[in-house]
GUSE-381442 format. One record per residue (C-alpha): x, y, z. Coordinates in nm, 4 decimals. Layout:
<recs>
+----------+----------+----------+
:       xx :       yy :       zz :
+----------+----------+----------+
:        X :        Y :        Z :
...
+----------+----------+----------+
</recs>
This chain:
<recs>
+----------+----------+----------+
:       xx :       yy :       zz :
+----------+----------+----------+
:  -1.0494 :  -3.8372 :   5.3209 :
:  -1.3554 :  -3.6649 :   5.4531 :
:  -1.3594 :  -3.2933 :   5.5775 :
:  -1.3800 :  -3.4004 :   5.9742 :
:  -1.0935 :  -3.6327 :   5.9297 :
:  -0.8584 :  -3.3515 :   5.7880 :
:  -0.9434 :  -3.1319 :   6.0578 :
:  -0.8701 :  -3.3502 :   6.2685 :
:  -0.5551 :  -3.4445 :   6.0967 :
:  -0.4364 :  -3.0675 :   6.0956 :
:  -0.4988 :  -3.0108 :   6.4903 :
:  -0.2875 :  -3.3379 :   6.5165 :
:  -0.0357 :  -3.1635 :   6.2887 :
:  -0.0743 :  -2.8514 :   6.4746 :
:   0.0046 :  -3.0219 :   6.7917 :
:   0.3429 :  -3.2005 :   6.6911 :
:   0.4588 :  -2.8632 :   6.5844 :
:   0.3689 :  -2.6579 :   6.8811 :
:   0.5696 :  -2.9630 :   7.0727 :
:   0.8808 :  -2.8327 :   6.9129 :
:   1.1832 :  -2.9385 :   7.1605 :
:   0.9883 :  -3.1713 :   7.4192 :
:   1.0726 :  -3.4625 :   7.1946 :
:   1.4195 :  -3.4091 :   7.1941 :
:   1.4670 :  -3.4178 :   7.5879 :
:   1.2942 :  -3.7428 :   7.7208 :
:   1.5688 :  -3.9619 :   7.7226 :
:   1.5653 :  -4.0321 :   8.0633 :
:   1.1529 :  -4.0131 :   8.1306 :
:   0.8922 :  -4.2111 :   8.0438 :
:   0.6080 :  -4.0535 :   7.8306 :
:   0.2309 :  -4.1835 :   7.8394 :
:   0.0449 :  -4.0247 :   7.5859 :
:  -0.3053 :  -4.0470 :   7.4445 :
:  -0.5312 :  -3.8529 :   7.1905 :
:  -0.9081 :  -3.8740 :   7.1048 :
:  -1.1836 :  -3.6748 :   7.0071 :
:  -1.3713 :  -3.5185 :   7.3133 :
:  -1.5390 :  -3.1397 :   7.3683 :
:  -1.5756 :  -3.1201 :   7.0010 :
:  -1.1889 :  -3.1283 :   6.9438 :
:  -0.9055 :  -3.3615 :   6.9302 :
:  -0.7438 :  -3.3487 :   7.2804 :
:  -0.3706 :  -3.4477 :   7.2861 :
:  -0.1847 :  -3.5053 :   7.6487 :
:   0.1571 :  -3.6423 :   7.7588 :
:   0.2670 :  -3.6824 :   8.0588 :
:   0.6024 :  -3.7617 :   8.2005 :
:   0.6971 :  -3.9709 :   8.5278 :
:   0.5766 :  -4.2339 :   8.7091 :
:   0.2024 :  -4.3137 :   8.7446 :
:   0.1567 :  -4.1420 :   8.4240 :
:  -0.0786 :  -4.3662 :   8.3215 :
:  -0.2936 :  -4.3216 :   8.5873 :
:  -0.3038 :  -3.9852 :   8.5323 :
:  -0.3989 :  -4.0166 :   8.1420 :
:  -0.7023 :  -4.2855 :   8.2836 :
:  -0.8087 :  -3.9560 :   8.5156 :
:  -0.7564 :  -3.7263 :   8.2937 :
:  -1.0042 :  -3.8722 :   8.0154 :
:  -1.2901 :  -3.9443 :   8.2592 :
:  -1.2363 :  -3.5847 :   8.4142 :
:  -1.2640 :  -3.4393 :   8.0383 :
:  -1.6133 :  -3.6608 :   7.9984 :
:  -1.7420 :  -3.5390 :   8.2910 :
:  -1.7118 :  -3.1904 :   8.2319 :
:  -1.8333 :  -3.2776 :   7.8506 :
:  -2.1722 :  -3.4520 :   7.9899 :
:  -2.2030 :  -3.1505 :   8.1965 :
:  -2.1109 :  -2.8374 :   7.9875 :
:  -2.2035 :  -3.0185 :   7.5885 :
:  -2.4781 :  -2.8176 :   7.4414 :
:  -2.5011 :  -3.1180 :   7.2107 :
:  -2.5281 :  -3.3720 :   7.4851 :
:  -2.9475 :  -3.3609 :   7.5559 :
:  -2.8295 :  -3.5051 :   7.9001 :
:  -2.6183 :  -3.1900 :   8.0340 :
:  -2.7205 :  -2.9628 :   8.2707 :
:  -2.6335 :  -2.6886 :   8.0229 :
:  -2.9255 :  -2.8320 :   7.8111 :
:  -3.1507 :  -2.8512 :   8.1034 :
:  -3.1091 :  -2.4612 :   8.1482 :
:  -3.1622 :  -2.4062 :   7.7961 :
:  -3.4480 :  -2.6101 :   7.7357 :
:  -3.6639 :  -2.4362 :   8.0506 :
:  -3.4984 :  -2.0702 :   7.9836 :
:  -3.7950 :  -1.8037 :   8.0569 :
:  -3.9910 :  -2.0934 :   8.2529 :
:  -3.8463 :  -2.2427 :   8.5561 :
:  -3.5074 :  -2.2311 :   8.7606 :
:  -3.2505 :  -2.4994 :   8.6865 :
:  -3.0237 :  -2.6795 :   9.0057 :
:  -2.6441 :  -2.6997 :   8.8591 :
:  -2.3538 :  -2.8225 :   9.0377 :
:  -2.0877 :  -2.6597 :   9.1483 :
:  -1.8460 :  -2.7191 :   8.8065 :
:  -2.1234 :  -2.5616 :   8.5826 :
:  -2.1705 :  -2.2879 :   8.8508 :
:  -1.7832 :  -2.2089 :   8.8834 :
:  -1.7708 :  -2.1423 :   8.5225 :
:  -2.0695 :  -1.9488 :   8.4544 :
:  -1.9811 :  -1.7504 :   8.7230 :
:  -1.6314 :  -1.6818 :   8.5254 :
:  -1.7595 :  -1.6244 :   8.2426 :
:  -2.0213 :  -1.3405 :   8.3849 :
:  -1.6918 :  -1.1923 :   8.5488 :
:  -1.5252 :  -1.1598 :   8.2026 :
:  -1.9067 :  -1.0243 :   8.0664 :
:  -1.8702 :  -0.7502 :   8.2623 :
:  -1.4914 :  -0.6779 :   8.2871 :
:  -1.5288 :  -0.6832 :   7.8963 :
:  -1.8446 :  -0.5022 :   7.9050 :
:  -2.0467 :  -0.7618 :   7.7179 :
:  -1.7830 :  -0.8318 :   7.4319 :
:  -1.7893 :  -1.2095 :   7.5982 :
:  -2.1147 :  -1.3776 :   7.6622 :
:  -2.2047 :  -1.7025 :   7.7017 :
:  -2.5859 :  -1.6446 :   7.5991 :
:  -2.4522 :  -1.5897 :   7.2503 :
:  -2.5662 :  -1.9362 :   7.1466 :
:  -2.8705 :  -1.8482 :   6.9496 :
:  -2.6701 :  -1.6486 :   6.7316 :
:  -2.4496 :  -1.9135 :   6.6838 :
:  -2.6757 :  -2.2182 :   6.6060 :
:  -2.8333 :  -1.9508 :   6.3581 :
:  -2.4727 :  -1.8848 :   6.1853 :
:  -2.4063 :  -2.2871 :   6.2153 :
:  -1.9846 :  -2.1960 :   6.1478 :
:  -1.8461 :  -2.5384 :   6.1486 :
:  -2.1286 :  -2.7219 :   6.0784 :
:  -2.2585 :  -2.8544 :   5.7283 :
:  -2.5636 :  -2.6355 :   5.7832 :
:  -2.3283 :  -2.2837 :   5.7681 :
:  -2.5258 :  -2.0110 :   5.6130 :
:  -2.4825 :  -1.5757 :   5.6147 :
:  -2.8498 :  -1.4954 :   5.8387 :
:  -3.0299 :  -1.2716 :   5.7201 :
:  -2.9767 :  -0.9265 :   5.8562 :
:  -3.3774 :  -0.9090 :   6.0396 :
:  -3.2376 :  -1.3209 :   6.1520 :
:  -2.9535 :  -1.1651 :   6.3302 :
:  -3.1651 :  -0.8841 :   6.4744 :
:  -3.3998 :  -1.0901 :   6.5964 :
:  -3.1802 :  -1.3214 :   6.7854 :
:  -2.9882 :  -1.0679 :   6.9179 :
:  -3.2470 :  -1.0093 :   7.1598 :
:  -3.1777 :  -1.2983 :   7.3435 :
:  -2.8004 :  -1.2130 :   7.3824 :
:  -2.7436 :  -1.0210 :   7.7088 :
:  -2.5413 :  -1.1983 :   7.9969 :
:  -2.7479 :  -0.9743 :   8.2038 :
:  -3.0150 :  -1.1883 :   8.1991 :
:  -2.8426 :  -1.5193 :   8.3215 :
:  -2.9730 :  -1.5249 :   8.6500 :
:  -2.8076 :  -1.7033 :   8.9615 :
:  -2.9337 :  -1.8128 :   9.3210 :
:  -2.7931 :  -2.0175 :   9.5664 :
:  -2.7170 :  -2.2546 :   9.3184 :
:  -3.0058 :  -2.2331 :   9.0360 :
:  -2.9715 :  -2.0882 :   8.7329 :
:  -3.2901 :  -1.8848 :   8.5488 :
:  -3.2202 :  -1.7822 :   8.1985 :
:  -3.4476 :  -1.4670 :   8.2059 :
:  -3.5742 :  -1.4724 :   7.8244 :
:  -3.7683 :  -1.7365 :   7.6528 :
:  -3.5192 :  -1.9225 :   7.3773 :
:  -3.2450 :  -1.7983 :   7.5494 :
:  -2.9454 :  -2.0499 :   7.5112 :
:  -2.6008 :  -2.0720 :   7.6854 :
:  -2.2813 :  -2.2128 :   7.5015 :
:  -1.9767 :  -2.2615 :   7.7191 :
:  -1.7664 :  -2.3612 :   7.4519 :
:  -1.5429 :  -2.0101 :   7.5046 :
:  -1.4572 :  -2.1141 :   7.8242 :
:  -1.5141 :  -2.5171 :   7.9073 :
:  -1.2037 :  -2.5933 :   7.7570 :
:  -0.9912 :  -2.4053 :   7.9705 :
:  -1.1427 :  -2.5050 :   8.2479 :
:  -1.0821 :  -2.8544 :   8.1794 :
:  -0.7486 :  -2.7731 :   8.1348 :
:  -0.6871 :  -2.6217 :   8.4577 :
:  -0.8549 :  -2.9532 :   8.5858 :
:  -0.6250 :  -3.1480 :   8.4379 :
:  -0.3470 :  -2.9856 :   8.5762 :
:  -0.4874 :  -3.1032 :   8.8898 :
:  -0.4291 :  -3.4553 :   8.7873 :
:  -0.1105 :  -3.4033 :   8.6748 :
:   0.0009 :  -3.2312 :   9.0905 :
:  -0.1883 :  -3.4784 :   9.2227 :
:   0.0310 :  -3.8104 :   9.0866 :
:   0.2871 :  -3.5556 :   9.1302 :
:   0.4807 :  -3.5771 :   8.7528 :
:   0.7318 :  -3.4238 :   8.6455 :
:   0.6205 :  -3.2746 :   8.3244 :
:   0.3220 :  -3.2472 :   8.0924 :
:   0.1899 :  -3.1430 :   7.7766 :
:  -0.1981 :  -3.0790 :   7.7575 :
:  -0.3777 :  -2.9313 :   7.4308 :
:  -0.7599 :  -2.9531 :   7.4201 :
:  -0.7814 :  -2.8562 :   7.0775 :
:  -0.5384 :  -2.5566 :   7.0997 :
:  -0.6083 :  -2.4632 :   7.4435 :
:  -0.2489 :  -2.5528 :   7.6167 :
:  -0.1128 :  -2.5559 :   7.9229 :
:   0.2296 :  -2.6506 :   7.9776 :
:   0.3329 :  -2.8054 :   8.3312 :
:   0.7492 :  -2.8188 :   8.4171 :
:   0.9222 :  -2.7481 :   8.0672 :
:   1.2001 :  -2.8904 :   7.9529 :
:   1.3644 :  -3.1973 :   8.1182 :
:   1.6157 :  -3.0075 :   8.2482 :
:   1.3820 :  -2.7374 :   8.3520 :
:   1.4351 :  -2.4878 :   8.0878 :
:   1.1056 :  -2.3267 :   7.9413 :
:   0.9616 :  -2.4692 :   7.6352 :
:   0.9386 :  -2.3496 :   7.2631 :
:   0.5915 :  -2.3291 :   7.1702 :
:   0.4980 :  -2.2532 :   6.7843 :
:   0.2128 :  -2.0141 :   6.7893 :
:  -0.0526 :  -2.1252 :   6.4837 :
:   0.0258 :  -1.8816 :   6.1404 :
:  -0.3013 :  -1.7260 :   6.1011 :
:  -0.2375 :  -1.6989 :   5.7436 :
:  -0.1470 :  -2.0352 :   5.6453 :
:  -0.2588 :  -2.3732 :   5.6934 :
:  -0.3071 :  -2.5612 :   6.0299 :
:   0.0394 :  -2.6524 :   6.1772 :
:   0.2753 :  -2.3946 :   6.0587 :
:   0.3890 :  -2.1331 :   6.3381 :
:   0.5323 :  -1.8058 :   6.2643 :
:   0.6692 :  -1.7492 :   6.6279 :
:   0.7860 :  -1.8822 :   6.8667 :
:   0.7031 :  -1.8287 :   7.2566 :
:   0.9161 :  -1.9662 :   7.5522 :
:   0.6834 :  -2.0668 :   7.8659 :
:   0.7108 :  -2.2886 :   8.1276 :
:   0.3785 :  -2.3407 :   8.3852 :
:   0.1818 :  -2.1586 :   8.1829 :
:  -0.1379 :  -2.1779 :   7.9664 :
:  -0.1304 :  -2.0558 :   7.6200 :
:  -0.4525 :  -2.0062 :   7.3987 :
:  -0.4902 :  -1.8928 :   7.0841 :
:  -0.8368 :  -1.7648 :   6.9588 :
:  -0.8316 :  -1.6692 :   6.5116 :
:  -1.0234 :  -1.6582 :   6.2188 :
:  -0.8541 :  -1.9509 :   6.0884 :
:  -0.9986 :  -2.1709 :   6.3414 :
:  -1.3804 :  -2.2757 :   6.1833 :
:  -1.4990 :  -2.0239 :   5.8899 :
:  -1.6930 :  -2.0690 :   5.5701 :
:  -1.6050 :  -1.8769 :   5.2414 :
:  -1.9070 :  -1.6900 :   5.0627 :
:  -1.8955 :  -1.5060 :   4.7902 :
:  -1.5111 :  -1.4210 :   4.8467 :
:  -1.5823 :  -1.3490 :   5.1974 :
:  -1.4541 :  -1.5379 :   5.4533 :
:  -1.6897 :  -1.5744 :   5.7695 :
:  -1.5484 :  -1.7401 :   6.1197 :
:  -1.6767 :  -1.8118 :   6.4107 :
:  -1.5842 :  -1.5700 :   6.7174 :
:  -1.8786 :  -1.3659 :   6.6752 :
:  -1.9258 :  -1.0319 :   6.8240 :
:  -2.2485 :  -1.0421 :   7.0948 :
:  -2.3072 :  -0.6249 :   7.0209 :
:  -2.3480 :  -0.7421 :   6.6443 :
:  -2.4287 :  -1.0531 :   6.5807 :
:  -2.1399 :  -1.0974 :   6.2606 :
:  -1.8076 :  -1.1953 :   6.2945 :
:  -1.5871 :  -1.0001 :   6.4417 :
:  -1.4100 :  -0.7129 :   6.2508 :
:  -1.1957 :  -0.5288 :   6.4201 :
:  -0.8409 :  -0.5421 :   6.2120 :
:  -0.7381 :  -0.8728 :   6.4136 :
:  -0.6582 :  -1.2110 :   6.2864 :
:  -0.5325 :  -1.3810 :   6.5706 :
:  -0.4776 :  -1.2937 :   6.9939 :
:  -0.3180 :  -1.5766 :   7.2354 :
:  -0.3082 :  -1.5401 :   7.5762 :
:  -0.0716 :  -1.6533 :   7.8712 :
:  -0.1739 :  -1.6834 :   8.1751 :
:  -0.1510 :  -1.9225 :   8.5140 :
:  -0.5152 :  -2.0234 :   8.4748 :
:  -0.6576 :  -2.1354 :   8.1279 :
:  -1.0027 :  -2.0348 :   8.1368 :
:  -0.8714 :  -1.7075 :   8.1925 :
:  -0.6793 :  -1.7144 :   7.8605 :
:  -1.0147 :  -1.9183 :   7.7320 :
:  -1.2154 :  -1.5857 :   7.7860 :
:  -1.0049 :  -1.3560 :   7.7417 :
:  -0.8221 :  -1.4844 :   7.3664 :
:  -1.2185 :  -1.4554 :   7.2571 :
:  -1.2683 :  -1.1132 :   7.4219 :
:  -0.9975 :  -0.9409 :   7.3312 :
:  -0.9941 :  -1.0556 :   6.9663 :
:  -1.3356 :  -0.8990 :   6.9495 :
:  -1.2677 :  -0.5858 :   7.1393 :
:  -0.9491 :  -0.5419 :   6.9110 :
:  -0.6281 :  -0.4740 :   6.9265 :
:  -0.6472 :  -0.0589 :   7.1321 :
:  -0.9179 :  -0.2308 :   7.3788 :
:  -0.8185 :  -0.5647 :   7.3879 :
:  -0.4130 :  -0.4708 :   7.4907 :
:  -0.5608 :  -0.1878 :   7.7290 :
:  -0.7498 :  -0.4616 :   7.8953 :
:  -0.4478 :  -0.7391 :   7.9212 :
:  -0.2096 :  -0.4810 :   8.0785 :
:  -0.4625 :  -0.4048 :   8.3794 :
:  -0.4593 :  -0.7613 :   8.4456 :
:  -0.1652 :  -0.9411 :   8.6706 :
:   0.0282 :  -1.2499 :   8.5591 :
:  -0.1766 :  -1.1954 :   8.1871 :
:  -0.0085 :  -1.1343 :   7.8878 :
:  -0.0983 :  -1.1165 :   7.5460 :
:   0.0312 :  -1.1560 :   7.1384 :
:  -0.2050 :  -1.0097 :   6.8709 :
:  -0.1610 :  -0.9774 :   6.5008 :
:  -0.3878 :  -0.8010 :   6.3052 :
:  -0.4564 :  -0.8105 :   5.9440 :
:  -0.1637 :  -0.6708 :   5.7865 :
:   0.0796 :  -0.9357 :   5.9575 :
:   0.1772 :  -0.6633 :   6.2270 :
:   0.2609 :  -0.8361 :   6.5543 :
:   0.1718 :  -0.6493 :   6.8801 :
:   0.2207 :  -0.8033 :   7.2575 :
:   0.2311 :  -0.6795 :   7.6285 :
:   0.5131 :  -0.5836 :   7.8153 :
:   0.5746 :  -0.9276 :   7.9786 :
:   0.6858 :  -1.0398 :   7.6123 :
:   1.0134 :  -0.9492 :   7.4733 :
:   1.3182 :  -1.0894 :   7.2787 :
:   1.3988 :  -1.2921 :   7.5736 :
:   1.1154 :  -1.5278 :   7.5707 :
:   0.9233 :  -1.4321 :   7.1897 :
:   1.0753 :  -1.4599 :   6.8829 :
:   0.8741 :  -1.4227 :   6.5285 :
:   1.0211 :  -1.7322 :   6.2460 :
:   0.8162 :  -1.5751 :   5.9791 :
:   0.9952 :  -1.2638 :   5.8330 :
:   0.6659 :  -1.1524 :   5.6477 :
:   0.5287 :  -1.0720 :   6.0279 :
:   0.6601 :  -0.7468 :   6.1487 :
:   0.6957 :  -0.7124 :   6.5381 :
:   0.5623 :  -0.3951 :   6.6756 :
:   0.8027 :  -0.3356 :   6.9550 :
:   0.6868 :  -0.0925 :   7.2341 :
:   0.3773 :  -0.0012 :   7.0685 :
+----------+----------+----------+
</recs>
């Protein structure tokens, strides 16, 4: 089995385990399922209720359209056109890219640059998650870091201009969140009873269990293989997004290099965290915040989340201690792996 297929199998297994109670309460509801490789990952959809099949088809088409506009791997995408014209001319972009980029810039300002979609030149340099993954020379990183600055992303009306030649955008840290929010709209349009949306770990739980109770979601154990969880979270009508050093990485000379790059240093973030989970109403918020809080570290990350309304977080440190924000407690969160310690009230 190829490495690519093994990774996809792991993601699929993770989806099954995270759906801990979903399959046990569907006796009276018809379920429609779809799994596909899109947005650079496995997407898995489970829709319940009349017209679920139509909603699935529309959802797949919606994701395809988003990918065609936002992917750095599709030459005809608006993002590629913007990147190819950096430092040269402004490019007209559609309302979807405009919304996502403006949202990304909001989080860049909010996090002091910890979240920065102009990180693409550094991401490409490392090549993490590809067969070309390597540890770049310090001089290479320093050179590419000169191109990373969200303040050089200029928007006027519906036109986007990258202020420096060689700059490039990567919406990988926010596009899946936007897509999940758009699928929620599709689910609501067709008046579905329940839905489980999984876009490569970006989850949206619509409607909970069949009896109306919250659904139990297993959170990936960052120190174990894909599909094994260390805790269970009860959620309903919420987005759950997790970022961790286990998702994409390579090992060189005994050191792990993961894909969450710090825009300030150009290296994989090392602030003591190995996993961050964000629970929010909108997945686009969870997507951006799971990445940025990982980069900020426990103290700054938790302080940021505590300042935001309607958003909660679960942080896991490398010594397997678990910290949460105020809205997470023993009523809705339980650690199932005894290797982890819940630092309650800290």
